[in-house]
C-alpha positions in Angstrom: -5.1 -59.2 -27.2 -4.2 -56.5 -24.7 -5.9 -56.9 -21.3 -7.5 -53.6 -20.1 -7.9 -52.8 -16.4 -10.8 -54.8 -14.9 -11.7 -52.2 -12.3 -11.2 -48.5 -11.4 -9.0 -49.6 -8.4 -6.8 -51.7 -10.7 -6.2 -48.8 -13.0 -5.6 -46.4 -10.1 -3.0 -48.8 -8.7 -1.4 -49.2 -12.1 -1.1 -45.4 -12.5 0.4 -45.1 -9.1 3.0 -47.7 -10.0 4.2 -45.6 -12.9 4.4 -42.4 -10.8 1.0 -40.8 -11.3 -1.3 -40.3 -8.3 -4.8 -40.0 -9.7 -7.8 -38.5 -7.9 -10.8 -40.7 -7.6 -12.7 -39.1 -10.5 -9.5 -39.2 -12.7 -9.2 -43.0 -12.3 -13.0 -43.4 -12.8 -13.1 -41.4 -16.1 -9.9 -42.9 -17.4 -11.3 -46.4 -16.7 -14.6 -45.7 -18.4 -12.8 -44.2 -21.4 -10.7 -47.3 -21.9 -13.5 -49.8 -21.4 -16.0 -47.9 -23.5 -13.5 -47.0 -26.2 -14.2 -43.3 -25.9 -11.9 -40.3 -26.1 -11.5 -38.3 -22.9 -11.3 -34.5 -22.8 -9.3 -33.3 -19.8 -9.7 -29.6 -19.0 -8.2 -27.5 -16.3 -5.5 -24.9 -15.5 -2.0 -25.3 -16.9 0.2 -27.6 -14.9 -2.3 -29.8 -13.1 -1.3 -33.1 -14.7 -3.5 -33.3 -17.8 -0.6 -34.2 -20.2 1.0 -36.4 -17.6 -2.2 -38.5 -17.4 -1.8 -39.5 -21.0 1.9 -40.3 -20.5 1.1 -42.4 -17.4 -1.6 -44.3 -19.3 0.9 -45.1 -22.0 3.5 -46.3 -19.4 0.9 -48.4 -17.5 -0.6 -50.0 -20.6 2.8 -50.4 -22.2 1.7 -48.6 -25.3 3.4 -46.2 -27.6 2.5 -42.6 -26.9 1.6 -40.6 -30.1 1.5 -36.9 -29.4 0.0 -34.2 -31.4 1.0 -30.8 -29.9 -1.6 -28.2 -31.0 -0.9 -24.6 -31.9 -2.5 -21.7 -33.6 -2.6 -22.4 -37.4 -2.2 -26.2 -37.1 -3.6 -27.8 -40.3 -4.4 -31.2 -41.7 -1.0 -31.6 -43.3 0.7 -31.4 -39.9 -2.0 -33.4 -38.0 -3.3 -36.0 -40.5 -1.1 -36.6 -43.5 0.4 -35.1 -46.5 1.8 -36.3 -49.8 5.5 -36.5 -50.5 5.4 -34.0 -53.3 9.1 -34.2 -54.1 8.9 -38.0 -54.4 5.8 -37.7 -56.6 7.6 -35.2 -58.9 10.5 -37.5 -59.3 8.2 -40.4 -60.2 6.4 -38.2 -62.8 9.7 -37.2 -64.3 10.9 -40.8 -64.6 7.6 -42.1 -66.1 8.0 -43.2 -69.7 7.1 -40.6 -72.3 3.6 -40.9 -73.6 2.0 -42.4 -70.5 -1.6 -41.3 -69.9 -2.2 -38.9 -67.0 -4.7 -41.3 -65.5 -1.9 -43.9 -65.3 0.5 -41.5 -63.7 -2.1 -40.2 -61.3 -2.9 -43.6 -60.1 0.8 -44.4 -59.7 1.7 -41.4 -57.6 -1.1 -41.5 -55.1 -0.1 -44.7 -53.4 0.9 -45.7 -49.9 4.6 -45.2 -50.7 4.0 -41.4 -51.3 2.0 -40.9 -48.1 3.6 -39.1 -45.1 1.7 -40.1 -42.0 1.4 -37.4 -39.3 0.4 -38.2 -35.7 -3.4 -38.8 -36.3 -2.9 -41.1 -39.2 0.0 -42.8 -37.5 -2.2 -43.6 -34.5 -5.0 -44.9 -36.7 -2.7 -47.2 -38.7 -0.7 -48.5 -35.8 -0.6 -52.3 -35.7 -1.0 -52.4 -31.9 -3.0 -50.0 -29.7 -1.4 -46.7 -28.9 -2.3 -43.8 -26.6 -3.0 -40.7 -28.7 -2.5 -37.4 -26.9 -4.0 -34.3 -28.6 -2.4 -31.7 -26.4 -3.9 -28.2 -25.9 -6.7 -28.6 -28.4 -8.0 -25.1 -27.3 -5.1 -23.5 -29.2 -6.6 -24.5 -32.5 -9.7 -23.2 -34.2 -13.2 -24.6 -34.7 -12.3 -25.8 -38.3 -9.6 -28.0 -36.9 -12.0 -29.4 -34.3 -14.4 -30.3 -37.1 -11.7 -32.1 -38.9 -11.1 -34.2 -35.8 -14.7 -35.4 -35.5 -14.2 -38.4 -37.9 -11.2 -39.6 -35.9 -12.9 -39.2 -32.5 -16.2 -40.8 -33.4 -15.4 -43.5 -36.0 -11.6 -43.9 -35.5 -11.0 -43.5 -39.2 -9.5 -41.1 -41.7 -10.8 -40.5 -45.2 -8.1 -39.7 -47.8 -9.8 -38.8 -51.1 -7.1 -40.5 -53.2 -7.1 -43.7 -51.2 -10.4 -44.0 -49.5 -11.2 -44.5 -45.8 -8.6 -45.9 -43.5 -10.0 -47.4 -40.4 -8.2 -48.1 -37.1 -6.3 -51.4 -37.1 -6.6 -51.2 -33.3 -8.5 -48.6 -31.4 -6.3 -46.0 -29.7 -6.9 -44.6 -26.3 -7.4 -40.9 -27.0 -6.7 -38.1 -24.5 -7.4 -34.5 -25.4 -6.2 -31.7 -23.1 -7.4 -28.1 -22.9 -6.3 -25.2 -20.7 -9.8 -23.9 -21.1 -8.6 -20.7 -22.9 -11.7 -20.9 -25.2 -14.9 -22.8 -25.3 -14.7 -26.0 -27.3 -17.5 -27.0 -29.7 -20.4 -29.1 -28.5 -19.8 -31.5 -31.4 -16.4 -32.3 -30.0 -17.5 -32.6 -26.4 -20.3 -35.0 -27.4 -17.8 -37.5 -28.6 -15.7 -37.4 -25.4 -16.0 -38.3 -21.8 -15.2 -35.2 -19.7 -12.7 -34.7 -16.8 -12.0 -31.4 -15.1 -8.6 -31.3 -13.3 -7.8 -28.6 -10.8 -4.9 -27.9 -8.5 -5.0 -30.8 -5.9 -5.9 -30.5 -2.3 -2.9 -30.1 0.1 -2.8 -33.8 1.2 -3.0 -35.0 -2.4 -0.2 -32.7 -3.6 1.9 -33.6 -0.6 1.6 -37.3 -1.6 2.7 -36.4 -5.1 5.7 -34.5 -3.9 6.6 -37.2 -1.5 6.4 -39.8 -4.3 8.9 -37.9 -6.5 11.1 -36.6 -3.7 10.9 -39.2 -0.9 14.1 -38.0 0.8 12.5 -34.7 1.6 11.4 -34.6 5.2 7.6 -34.6 5.9 7.9 -31.3 7.7 9.6 -29.5 4.8 7.4 -31.1 2.2 4.3 -30.0 4.0 5.5 -26.5 4.4 6.5 -26.4 0.8 3.0 -27.4 -0.3 1.5 -24.8 2.1 3.6 -22.1 0.6 2.8 -23.1 -3.0 -0.9 -22.9 -2.0 -0.3 -19.4 -0.7 1.4 -18.4 -3.9 -1.4 -19.8 -6.1 -3.9 -17.7 -4.2 -2.2 -14.5 -5.4 -3.1 -12.8 -8.7 -0.2 -14.2 -10.8 0.4 -14.4 -14.5 1.3 -18.1 -14.0 0.6 -19.9 -10.8 3.1 -22.7 -10.0 2.3 -26.1 -11.5 2.5 -29.5 -9.7 5.7 -30.2 -11.7 7.2 -27.0 -10.3 6.3 -28.1 -6.8 8.3 -31.2 -7.5 11.2 -29.3 -9.0 11.3 -27.0 -5.9 11.3 -30.1 -3.6 14.3 -31.5 -5.5 16.1 -28.2 -5.5 15.7 -27.9 -1.7 17.1 -31.4 -1.4 20.1 -30.6 -3.5 20.8 -27.5 -1.4 20.4 -29.4 1.8 17.6 -27.1 3.1 16.2 -28.3 6.3 13.6 -25.6 6.8 12.0 -23.1 4.4 12.6 -19.7 5.9 12.5 -16.3 4.3 16.2 -16.6 3.1 15.9 -20.0 1.5 12.5 -19.1 0.0 14.0 -15.9 -1.6 17.0 -17.9 -2.9 14.9 -20.7 -4.6 11.7 -18.8 -5.4 12.6 -18.7 -9.1 11.9 -22.4 -9.3 8.2 -21.8 -8.9 7.7 -18.2 -10.0 8.6 -17.4 -13.6 7.5 -13.8 -14.3 9.2 -10.6 -13.0 6.0 -9.0 -11.8 5.0 -12.3 -10.1 8.4 -12.4 -8.4 7.9 -9.0 -7.0 4.4 -9.8 -5.8 5.3 -13.1 -4.2 8.4 -11.6 -2.5 6.2 -8.9 -1.1 3.5 -11.1 0.2 4.9 -14.6 0.9 8.5 -13.6 1.6 7.5 -11.0 4.1 5.1 -13.4 5.8 7.9 -16.0 6.2 10.2 -13.4 7.5 7.6 -12.2 10.1 7.0 -15.8 11.2 10.7 -16.6 11.8 
């Protein structure tokens, strides 16, 4: 049987070993979720490491990551299961003439005609997986209601086959960018974690982990500038992943200091909208030019 982390510190160390630096609350909630067998709902702005937490848990626990990417209009057939209608039709056509419908019906609603989607795949997996339900806030309340059986009882009811319970309980991570309020019924079934943009020293440690060749001075200045950019009224503030990308870009270009010129040349790594580019250039670019 898989050994779960024995302490919060053990889990935090394991996540660091696979390249994820958790805050204290992150490690605590993830530990409790694993030990209590509860899903964890992770909310916060886009790009603060919500999805990456699930990926890091899968790497640390050496489990398969099963990902359900949510979007508007997502339904049961794409999330739970659907029947292989083409294969069923072929079976019906090849049935001997004169067979009773009850016999044919029983024959075509078997396991071999079932197409497992992410939720059913996670439930039926022979060994524990990490189930990531990503951006749940993009779906509607009806979809949330469909999830409740999975999140509370770790089972799926298929009318033609009955109830399928989990062979091994998955670790479930739901993420939300907080674009809409989720239902209380869903929240009751989960532990809750809010992730925000990290403090300077924490993000500095993350960037240094992923771009260790970057000098301490440049890395610190990079994080300070990213913080300045995030304080502006932007359509999309830069994510942690984009901070890392910028650090790697500066390394590739051999930049030894971030001045107005190097910032203007590489600004597109962290700023992705035209109006944002103009605003950042006017505020941050000018400030860097004045400081040089």
